Structure formats: structure tokens, C-alpha cells
matplotlib code that plots the C-alpha trace (Angstrom):
import matplotlib.pyplot as plt

x = [-23.7, -22.0, -20.7, -17.0, -18.1, -20.2, -17.4, -14.8, -17.0, -17.4, -13.7, -13.1, -15.6, -13.9, -10.6, -11.8, -13.9, -10.6, -8.7, -11.5, -11.8, -8.0, -7.8, -10.9, -9.6, -6.1, -7.8, -10.4, -7.5, -5.6, -8.3, -8.5, -4.8, -3.7, -5.6, -4.0, -0.6, -1.2, -2.4, 0.5, 3.4, 2.1, 2.8, 6.4, 6.3, 3.8, 6.5, 9.0, 7.0, 6.3, 9.9, 10.8, 8.0, 8.2, 12.0, 11.8, 8.8, 10.6, 14.0, 11.9, 10.3, 13.3, 16.2, 15.5, 15.2, 12.0, 13.4, 10.5, 8.1, 10.1, 10.2, 6.1, 5.9, 8.3, 7.0, 4.9, 7.7, 7.7, 10.8, 12.9, 15.5, 14.6, 12.6, 15.8, 18.0, 15.9, 15.3, 19.1, 19.6, 17.1, 18.6, 22.1, 20.8, 18.9, 22.4, 23.6, 20.6, 21.2, 24.6, 23.9, 20.9, 23.2, 25.5, 23.2, 20.5, 21.9, 22.2, 18.9, 16.8, 18.9, 15.8, 14.2, 14.7, 17.5, 15.4, 14.5, 17.8, 18.4, 15.1, 16.3, 19.4, 17.5, 15.2, 18.4, 19.2, 15.9, 16.5, 18.2, 15.3, 12.8, 14.1, 13.6, 10.2, 8.8, 9.7, 7.3, 4.8, 4.8, 4.4, 1.3, 0.2, 1.1, -0.4, -3.6, -3.6, -5.4, -6.2, -3.3, -1.5, -4.0, -3.2, 0.3, 0.5, -1.8, 0.6, 2.6, -0.5, -2.6, 0.1, 1.3, -2.1, -3.2, -0.3, -0.3, -4.1, -2.9, -0.3, -2.2, -4.7, -1.6, -0.5, 2.8, 2.5, 5.7, 7.8, 10.4, 7.5, 5.7, 9.1, 9.8, 6.4, 6.6, 10.1, 8.7, 6.4, 8.2, 10.4, 7.3, 6.4, 10.1, 10.3, 6.9, 7.7, 11.0, 9.7, 7.5, 10.3, 12.6, 9.4, 8.6, 12.4, 13.0, 16.3, 16.8, 19.4, 18.6, 19.1, 20.9, 18.1, 15.8, 18.1, 18.4, 14.3, 14.3, 16.5, 14.8, 11.4, 12.9, 14.5, 11.5, 9.1, 11.4, 11.5, 7.9, 7.3, 9.9, 8.7, 5.1, 6.3, 8.3, 5.1, 2.7, 5.1, 7.9, 6.0, 6.4, 10.2, 11.1, 9.4, 11.7, 14.7, 12.8, 10.0, 9.5, 8.6, 5.2, 4.3, 5.2, 3.3, 0.2, 0.5, 0.7, -2.4, -4.1, -2.6, -4.3, -7.5, -7.5, -6.5, -9.5, -11.6, -10.2, -10.7, -12.8, -11.0, -7.7, -8.9, -10.1, -6.6, -5.1, -6.1, -5.7, -2.3, -3.3, -6.6, -4.4, -2.3, -4.7, -6.6, -9.9, -10.0, -10.8, -9.1, -12.1, -12.9, -16.1, -14.4, -11.7, -14.0, -16.6, -13.6, -12.4, -16.2, -16.4, -13.0, -14.0, -17.6, -16.2, -13.5, -15.7, -18.3, -16.1, -13.9, -16.8, -17.5, -14.2, -14.1, -17.4, -16.5, -12.8, -12.6, -14.7, -13.5, -9.7, -9.2, -11.7, -9.8, -6.3, -6.2, -5.6, -2.4, -4.0, -6.5, -7.0, -6.2, -9.5, -7.1, -4.8, -7.6, -8.9, -5.4, -4.7, -8.1, -8.0, -4.7, -5.8, -8.8, -6.7, -4.1, -6.4, -7.2, -3.8, -3.1, -5.6, -4.2, -0.6, -1.1, -2.9, -0.5, 2.2, 0.1, 0.2, 4.0, 3.3, 5.2, 7.2, 3.8, 4.1, 7.2, 6.7, 3.9, 5.3, 8.7, 7.0, 5.0, 7.4, 10.1, 7.5, 6.8, 10.3, 11.5, 8.4, 8.7, 12.7, 11.9, 9.5, 11.4, 14.7, 14.1, 13.5, 10.1, 7.9, 4.2, 1.5, -0.5, 2.4, 3.0, -0.9, -1.0, 1.8, 0.7, -2.5, -1.0, 1.5, -1.4, -3.5, -0.2, 0.2, -3.3, -2.9, 0.6, -0.9, -3.8, -1.5, 1.5, 1.6, 0.8, 1.4, -2.2, -5.3, -7.4, -7.3, -8.4, -8.6, -10.4, -14.3]
y = [-15.9, -12.9, -10.2, -8.9, -5.7, -7.1, -9.6, -6.7, -4.8, -7.7, -8.0, -4.5, -4.3, -7.7, -5.8, -3.0, -5.3, -6.9, -3.8, -2.7, -5.9, -6.0, -2.7, -3.5, -6.8, -5.0, -2.1, -4.3, -6.7, -3.5, -1.9, -5.1, -5.8, -2.1, -2.0, -5.1, -4.2, -0.7, -2.4, -5.1, -2.9, 1.0, 3.8, 3.7, 0.0, 1.2, 3.9, 1.3, -0.7, 2.2, 3.0, -0.3, -0.4, 3.1, 3.3, 0.4, 1.4, 4.7, 3.4, 0.9, 4.0, 5.9, 3.5, 1.5, 4.6, 3.6, 0.1, -1.8, 0.4, 0.2, -3.8, -3.4, -1.0, -2.9, -6.3, -6.2, -6.8, -10.4, -12.8, -10.0, -9.8, -6.4, -7.5, -9.6, -6.8, -4.1, -6.8, -7.4, -3.6, -2.9, -5.8, -3.9, -0.6, -2.6, -3.8, -0.5, 1.0, -2.0, -0.9, 2.7, 1.3, -0.9, 1.6, 4.3, 2.6, 3.4, 7.1, 7.2, 5.4, 6.5, 7.2, 3.8, 0.2, -1.4, -4.1, -1.8, -1.0, -4.9, -5.0, -2.2, -3.9, -7.4, -5.3, -3.9, -7.6, -7.5, -4.9, -6.6, -9.1, -6.4, -4.6, -7.9, -8.3, -4.9, -5.6, -8.9, -6.8, -3.8, -6.6, -7.7, -4.2, -3.0, -5.9, -5.2, -8.9, -7.1, -9.9, -11.6, -7.9, -7.6, -11.2, -10.4, -7.2, -8.2, -10.6, -8.0, -6.3, -9.0, -11.5, -9.1, -8.0, -11.7, -12.7, -10.3, -11.1, -14.5, -13.7, -11.8, -14.5, -16.7, -14.2, -14.0, -10.5, -7.9, -5.5, -8.5, -10.9, -7.7, -6.8, -10.3, -11.3, -7.9, -9.0, -12.6, -11.5, -9.3, -12.3, -14.2, -11.5, -10.9, -14.5, -14.6, -11.3, -12.4, -15.6, -13.6, -11.4, -14.3, -16.2, -13.0, -12.6, -13.6, -14.9, -12.8, -10.1, -6.6, -4.2, -0.6, 1.4, -0.6, -0.2, 3.4, 3.9, 1.5, 3.9, 7.0, 5.8, 4.3, 7.8, 10.0, 7.6, 7.7, 11.5, 11.5, 8.3, 9.2, 12.4, 10.7, 7.9, 10.4, 12.5, 9.8, 8.7, 11.5, 12.8, 9.4, 9.1, 12.7, 11.7, 8.7, 10.8, 14.0, 12.9, 10.8, 7.0, 7.6, 10.5, 8.6, 5.7, 7.7, 9.4, 5.7, 4.9, 8.1, 7.3, 3.8, 5.1, 7.7, 5.7, 3.1, 6.4, 6.2, 2.7, 3.3, 6.6, 4.7, 1.7, 4.1, 5.8, 2.3, 1.2, 4.5, 3.3, -0.1, 1.3, 4.0, 1.6, -0.6, 2.1, 1.5, 5.5, 7.8, 10.7, 13.2, 15.9, 13.4, 10.2, 11.8, 14.1, 11.4, 9.2, 12.4, 12.8, 9.2, 9.5, 12.7, 11.8, 8.3, 9.9, 12.7, 10.6, 7.9, 10.8, 12.2, 8.8, 8.4, 12.0, 11.2, 8.1, 7.9, 10.4, 8.3, 4.9, 5.2, 5.6, 2.6, 0.3, 1.5, 2.6, 6.2, 6.6, 7.2, 10.0, 13.4, 12.5, 14.4, 17.3, 14.9, 12.9, 15.9, 16.6, 13.3, 12.8, 16.0, 14.7, 11.3, 12.5, 15.1, 12.1, 10.1, 12.2, 12.7, 8.9, 8.8, 11.8, 10.8, 7.1, 7.7, 10.3, 7.7, 5.1, 7.7, 8.3, 11.5, 11.2, 14.5, 16.4, 15.2, 16.0, 19.7, 19.5, 16.3, 18.2, 21.1, 19.7, 16.9, 20.0, 22.0, 19.3, 18.1, 21.6, 22.4, 19.0, 19.6, 23.3, 22.2, 19.4, 20.9, 20.8, 17.1, 17.3, 17.1, 16.3, 14.4, 17.5, 19.5, 16.5, 16.0, 19.5, 19.6, 16.8, 18.5, 21.5, 19.8, 17.7, 21.2, 22.6, 19.6, 19.8, 23.8, 23.6, 20.7, 22.7, 25.7, 23.2, 23.4, 20.1, 18.6, 17.8, 19.7, 16.6, 15.9, 19.0, 18.2, 21.4, 21.6]
z = [-34.0, -32.2, -34.9, -34.8, -33.5, -30.8, -29.9, -29.9, -27.6, -24.9, -24.9, -24.3, -21.8, -20.1, -20.0, -18.2, -16.0, -14.9, -14.5, -12.2, -10.4, -9.9, -8.4, -6.4, -5.1, -4.1, -2.4, -0.5, 0.7, 1.4, 3.3, 5.4, 5.8, 6.5, 10.0, 11.1, 10.2, 11.7, 15.1, 15.0, 14.4, 15.4, 13.6, 13.6, 11.9, 9.3, 8.7, 7.9, 5.7, 3.9, 3.5, 2.1, -0.6, -1.5, -2.2, -4.4, -6.2, -6.9, -7.9, -10.4, -11.6, -12.7, -12.6, -15.8, -18.2, -20.0, -21.3, -20.1, -21.8, -25.0, -24.6, -24.8, -27.5, -29.8, -29.0, -31.7, -34.4, -34.8, -34.5, -33.2, -30.3, -29.4, -26.2, -25.2, -25.9, -23.9, -21.0, -20.6, -20.7, -17.8, -15.8, -16.2, -15.0, -12.1, -10.9, -11.1, -9.1, -6.3, -5.9, -5.1, -2.8, -1.0, -0.1, 0.7, 2.8, 6.0, 5.7, 3.3, 6.4, 9.2, 11.2, 10.7, 12.5, 11.5, 9.8, 7.5, 6.4, 5.9, 4.1, 1.9, 1.0, 0.4, -2.0, -3.9, -5.0, -6.5, -8.7, -11.7, -12.0, -11.6, -14.3, -16.6, -14.8, -15.8, -19.5, -19.2, -17.6, -20.0, -23.0, -21.6, -21.4, -24.6, -26.4, -25.0, -22.7, -19.7, -18.1, -18.1, -17.2, -14.2, -12.8, -12.8, -11.5, -8.6, -7.4, -5.3, -4.4, -3.6, -2.2, 0.8, 1.8, 2.0, 4.1, 6.5, 7.2, 7.8, 9.7, 11.9, 12.7, 13.7, 16.1, 14.0, 12.5, 13.4, 11.7, 10.6, 9.2, 7.2, 5.5, 4.4, 3.1, 1.0, -0.4, -0.8, -3.2, -4.9, -6.0, -7.2, -9.3, -10.5, -11.5, -13.6, -15.1, -16.3, -17.3, -19.9, -21.1, -22.2, -23.6, -26.2, -27.0, -30.5, -32.0, -35.2, -35.2, -33.9, -36.6, -36.1, -37.0, -34.9, -32.0, -32.5, -32.3, -28.9, -27.4, -28.6, -27.8, -24.2, -23.4, -24.2, -22.6, -19.3, -19.3, -18.9, -17.0, -14.5, -13.8, -13.3, -11.2, -8.9, -8.6, -7.6, -4.5, -4.2, -1.1, 0.6, -0.4, 1.1, 3.9, 4.6, 5.6, 6.4, 8.8, 11.8, 11.2, 12.7, 10.3, 7.4, 8.9, 9.4, 6.2, 4.3, 5.5, 4.5, 1.1, 1.3, 2.3, -0.2, -3.1, -2.5, -3.4, -7.1, -8.1, -11.4, -12.3, -11.9, -14.2, -17.0, -17.1, -16.7, -20.2, -22.2, -23.6, -24.7, -26.3, -28.1, -29.3, -30.6, -32.4, -30.2, -29.6, -32.5, -30.8, -31.1, -28.8, -27.6, -27.2, -24.9, -23.1, -22.3, -21.0, -18.7, -17.3, -16.3, -14.7, -12.7, -11.8, -10.4, -8.3, -6.9, -5.8, -4.1, -2.7, -0.9, 0.3, 2.1, 3.3, 5.1, 6.5, 6.8, 9.9, 11.9, 10.5, 10.7, 14.5, 15.0, 12.7, 12.8, 16.4, 18.3, 16.6, 13.3, 14.7, 12.8, 9.6, 7.7, 6.4, 5.2, 3.6, 1.6, 0.2, -0.9, -2.4, -4.5, -5.6, -6.4, -8.7, -10.6, -10.9, -12.3, -15.3, -15.9, -16.2, -18.9, -20.6, -20.6, -21.4, -24.5, -25.5, -25.1, -26.8, -30.1, -29.8, -28.2, -24.9, -25.2, -24.8, -21.2, -20.4, -19.5, -17.1, -15.5, -14.8, -13.9, -11.4, -10.0, -9.5, -7.5, -5.2, -4.8, -3.7, -1.6, 0.1, 0.7, 1.9, 4.3, 5.8, 6.3, 10.1, 9.9, 10.7, 7.2, 8.2, 6.8, 6.4, 4.7, 2.2, 1.2, 0.6, -1.4, -3.5, -4.1, -5.4, -7.6, -9.4, -9.7, -11.2, -13.7, -14.9, -15.2, -17.2, -19.4, -20.7, -21.2, -23.1, -26.8, -28.3, -31.6, -32.7, -31.2, -32.0, -28.2, -26.0, -22.2, -21.2, -21.8]

ax = plt.figure().add_subplot(projection="3d")
ax.plot(x, y, z, "-o")
ax.set_aspect("equal")
plt.show()
């Protein structure tokens, strides 16, 4: 017989293993599909694909005002319609965001191919359903159902990469098909996520006090999450109108390679919220510092491997358009390592209903990165190296500000 403690430990190890496996599969397929895509469409086309996916990701991050996270947080309340209300509100906000993106797409992506503008408008039509789907995905995450959560979140990652590989083998990969498969797999993911949100919706009435708590939690979480999401891809978003498509394409490839250096560290950070919500972490200095040390060690070791091998493998795999990316990789690897540490710290604080403690550091870094990139790109020639340097500095500034920012409890002290 297996004791309760041993069984629980196995489950948690399995959850982390699934998260790491999902990251590894997605990254592995991306490392195969990215060179094929780059060779098929070139640096310009790679920039067009990045413009589509980055824009949709950023609108999704900031456009739903934290409501999907509230759906997950309050999904523990049995037989309650809170999930249905939050999903409906998120879908409504998605409709507003869709209208804005539809109108602004030609101006925002004016330097890109016409197919990219059409794809942005097609993606805008999905935003109402993306809001509902995010609610379903966050429910799985908050309830620590990490196996199902990993399967769902892998759909828009693994699906397009697999399709790109197949299209390349069939000699049918071009910009049009690349944009199409990305949108098609978003439809699949949005359908599955929306079904989960509806399935977890109750039928009892929503109490006014509960609705007020949802609004308060959602907005506070949104203030933190929106800045975190902005900072994660703000560089690419600003590069869409302020850089040449080829420069954005080179930068997107470097981001893909750098992200592969952070699989284990990112997985550690991703499980922080669910573990905090289910009270698996005691909150002592030793617990937190042990997790942070693991994240740092994994990130540094894998980052060194990428920095040593990347300059030689990237031109060989992706083609001559992507030569000379070592300085860009260096900045992005530093940003990724610091970002994984922040992911762990912030997710745990969110799970402890202490999202407010992440607001200051997040927004200080976000404003710094946004202002710096806009100033550097005023001439319309923002470079990949400039974006990578600013990203690394922004991540360092956020870490420093977090150490100095006052917190409600001193149980978690990340320094040391």
C-alpha cells in the first residue's frame, strides 16, 4: 500500500514532469519547425508570422482584465455561476478588442505583407472565444489539474509546429499556409477551452458580494498579469510597427532559441500558483529559496549551452539571413533566466492573494522597456540587438525593484 503522503508526492512530481514534458515537446517541435519556416518564407515572412501571433497574444494578455484568472480562482466554489459570469464578461471584452484590432490592423502592420493584415483581422474574430477559452484553461490550472492543463495549452503550440513540418515535407509551406495553420489551431484550442468553461459553470445565482470579490480580484490580478504579459512580448509587439519585418523575423528566431534554454526553470515557475492555492508550499525562506536556486541553476546551465552552440547552429539551420545573432542571444538568455525567477515569485504571490505586491515591480519594468524601445525606434529602424538589450535591462530592473518593494509578509524573502 502507498501512504497518502507518498501518493501525494508522486502526483506532484507527475505534475511537474508533465509541465516539463509539455515545454520540452513544444520547444523541440519549435526547434524543428522554426528552421523550416524560416527557410520557406525568409526573414520577412518569419517577421510576418511573429507579427500575427505576438499581436494576438498581447491583446489576449491585457484585454480580458484578469477575468479568466478570476474564473480559475473562484472555480473552487461549488454550484455557483461565477465562472459563467466571468466567461461571459471575458467574451464581451474580447468582442471590443476584436473591433479595435480590426480597425487598426492596416495602420499597425503597415510595413508587413497584406496577408498579415488579413490574418490579423481573422484573428480578431477569434478574440471573443479566446476570452472564454482562457477561463477554461485557468480553471484547470487553478485546480492543480496540470496534466489536463498541459494538454490544453499545448494545442496552439504543438499543433502549428507539427503542421509546419508536414507542410514543408509536402512542399506546400509558404506565408499563406503558415498564417492559416496558426489561426486554425487557435480555433481548435478556443473550442476546447470554451467547452471546459461552460462545463464548469453552475446554475445557482451569483451573490452580489461574490460578484464584487470577483471584480476586485480580477482587476488586481489584471494589473499585475497585464504588465507581466506585456513585458514578456512587448519587445516584439513594438517591433511590429517600428522595425523592418526582416529584423523582427531575426529577433523572433533568437527568442525561440533562447526560450529553449529555459524549459526546466519555466516549468518550476508555472506550477507556483497551483501549489500555493493548494497549500503545498509552506512559505518559509528555505522552501522558496530552494525553488529559486533550482530555477537559476537550470537556467544558467542550459543558457550556456545555447550561447556556445547557437552562433554556429543558427546560420546552418535557419539560413544566412539569421547570421550574427550571438549578441542578441546573450541579452535574451539573461532576460529569460531572470524572467523564470520572476514567474515563480509572482505566481506564488498570486496564489496567496497577494497580487498587489507584484504591481510596482512589474509596471516599473514595463514602463522602462516600453519607453526605451519607442525612443530607440523613432526612426523606424529598431534593431534586434537593441530590443534584446532593453529586455535584459528590464528584467534586471524588475528583479531589483522587487527586492526593494515593500511586502505584506516577510515570510518570503527572494534574496539570499
